[in-house]
TISE-59095 format. One record per residue (C-alpha): residue in three letters; z, y, x. Coordinates in steps of 0.05 Angstrom, whole numbers, padded with zeros to 5 digits, always signed. Layout:
% TISE-59095
ALAZYX ...
//
This chain:
% TISE-59095
UNK-00177-00077+00739 UNK-00123-00066+00687 UNK-00085-00005+00666 UNK-00009-00009+00674 UNK+00049+00040+00661 UNK+00054+00059+00735 UNK-00020+00060+00751 UNK-00069+00002+00756 UNK-00071-00070+00776 UNK-00126-00090+00824 UNK-00150-00161+00835 UNK-00127-00168+00908 UNK-00083-00106+00912 UNK-00033-00120+00858 UNK+00001-00062+00821 UNK-00013+00006+00853 UNK+00023+00069+00830 UNK-00020+00130+00815 UNK-00005+00204+00812 UNK-00031+00209+00740 UNK-00038+00153+00689 UNK-00107+00126+00677 UNK-00140+00148+00612 UNK-00129+00104+00550 UNK-00190+00069+00524 UNK-00213+00050+00454 UNK-00212-00024+00433 UNK-00269-00061+00466 UNK-00280-00011+00522 UNK-00270-00028+00595 UNK-00265+00009+00661 UNK-00326+00001+00704 UNK-00344+00009+00777 UNK-00276+00024+00807 UNK-00278+00053+00877 UNK-00222+00070+00926 UNK-00237+00123+00978 UNK-00198+00158+01034 UNK-00214+00229+01056 UNK-00171+00231+01118 UNK-00106+00250+01083 UNK-00107+00224+01011 UNK-00129+00161+00975 UNK-00171+00167+00912 UNK-00188+00119+00856 UNK-00251+00135+00816 UNK-00270+00095+00755 UNK-00323+00099+00701 UNK-00315+00093+00626 UNK-00354+00114+00565 UNK-00335+00176+00526 UNK-00369+00213+00469 UNK-00380+00287+00478 UNK-00394+00341+00427 UNK-00460+00378+00430 UNK-00451+00451+00448 UNK-00493+00508+00422 UNK-00529+00545+00478 UNK-00540+00620+00477 UNK-00615+00614+00489 UNK-00612+00660+00550 UNK-00645+00642+00616 UNK-00601+00657+00676 UNK-00630+00670+00745 UNK-00588+00661+00807 UNK-00604+00691+00875 UNK-00564+00658+00931 UNK-00551+00689+00999 UNK-00505+00700+01057 UNK-00473+00767+01041 UNK-00455+00743+00970 UNK-00456+00670+00949 UNK-00495+00684+00885 UNK-00521+00744+00846 UNK-00536+00727+00774 UNK-00589+00760+00731 UNK-00536+00783+00681 UNK-00505+00829+00734 UNK-00449+00783+00756 UNK-00440+00764+00829 UNK-00399+00712+00865 UNK-00368+00734+00931 UNK-00373+00697+00997 UNK-00310+00655+01006 UNK-00319+00655+01082 UNK-00303+00729+01085 UNK-00234+00722+01053 UNK-00170+00731+01091 UNK-00147+00659+01079 UNK-00210+00627+01107 UNK-00212+00673+01168 UNK-00139+00657+01182 UNK-00152+00582+01179 UNK-00213+00587+01224 UNK-00173+00627+01275 UNK-00118+00575+01272 UNK-00169+00519+01281 UNK-00198+00552+01343 UNK-00128+00559+01372 UNK-00110+00486+01359 UNK-00176+00462+01389 UNK-00161+00502+01452 UNK-00093+00468+01455 UNK-00126+00400+01450 UNK-00176+00415+01505 UNK-00119+00433+01552 UNK-00084+00367+01538 UNK-00143+00321+01553 UNK-00128+00282+01617 UNK-00161+00214+01623 UNK-00110+00176+01665 UNK-00085+00135+01605 UNK-00119+00108+01544 UNK-00120+00154+01484 UNK-00077+00105+01444 UNK-00020+00117+01491 UNK-00023+00193+01487 UNK+00017+00210+01425 UNK+00012+00286+01434 UNK-00064+00283+01434 UNK-00062+00240+01371 UNK-00017+00291+01337 UNK-00062+00348+01358 UNK-00124+00311+01332 UNK-00089+00299+01265 UNK-00072+00374+01261 UNK-00145+00392+01274 UNK-00169+00342+01222 UNK-00120+00371+01171 UNK-00146+00442+01184 UNK-00218+00419+01176 UNK-00199+00386+01110 UNK-00164+00449+01085 UNK-00226+00491+01100 UNK-00272+00441+01067 UNK-00228+00435+01006 UNK-00223+00511+00999 UNK-00298+00520+01002 UNK-00313+00462+00955 UNK-00261+00485+00905 UNK-00291+00555+00904 UNK-00361+00526+00892 UNK-00333+00486+00833 UNK-00301+00549+00804 UNK-00364+00590+00811 UNK-00410+00537+00781 UNK-00360+00526+00724 UNK-00360+00601+00708 UNK-00436+00602+00707 UNK-00440+00541+00661 UNK-00387+00568+00614 UNK-00434+00625+00595 UNK-00476+00569+00562 UNK-00546+00591+00583 UNK-00603+00548+00558 UNK-00636+00549+00627 UNK-00611+00562+00697 UNK-00662+00581+00750 UNK-00643+00584+00823 UNK-00678+00613+00883 UNK-00708+00561+00930 UNK-00691+00576+01003 UNK-00718+00541+01065 UNK-00648+00523+01090 UNK-00674+00476+01144 UNK-00716+00532+01173 UNK-00659+00582+01168 UNK-00612+00534+01205 UNK-00658+00539+01266 UNK-00638+00612+01273 UNK-00577+00611+01318 UNK-00550+00677+01289 UNK-00551+00651+01217 UNK-00537+00577+01226 UNK-00461+00578+01221 UNK-00457+00624+01162 UNK-00509+00584+01123 UNK-00475+00518+01139 UNK-00407+00543+01116 UNK-00437+00573+01052 UNK-00456+00503+01027 UNK-00518+00526+00989 UNK-00545+00457+00975 UNK-00477+00435+00945 UNK-00478+00497+00901 UNK-00548+00480+00877 UNK-00529+00408+00864 UNK-00470+00429+00820 
//
């Protein structure tokens, strides 16, 4: 894989234009492990390369995080992160998703093959786009929250361990726990 003005040049792909130029490398460095992925709407190129980072001085404070359903996280320094699923934007998108899924269920008639039914394909694409928007909103919010926590530069971060698998068996809590993405928050 080579870097070009427009984007990159793949072995079998040829020159592919990218949204942003690839980072410039020092002499002797190479890109490693290129991967192209598709998330249902956009194509992504992810590459690896070596970079030197500065060592940051930590504050020496231990930070405890209590995760939950009412609030995403309550930190030991008094800060808390709200639940993104209770915002107006997410509720509106969930309502729109339910409406579009009802529209699809009314359209399903199995007299023809699904390839021939263009309206059903359009409706499925609309539903996939709404699912992607919701997922992207939630993931972006988790990135913002974890970034804010890390920017305080604590020397140690301690997080509460929850039995998520056991909590998912409770039918009253399952949806709110699944949409909260607690394991993704812990991973970040």
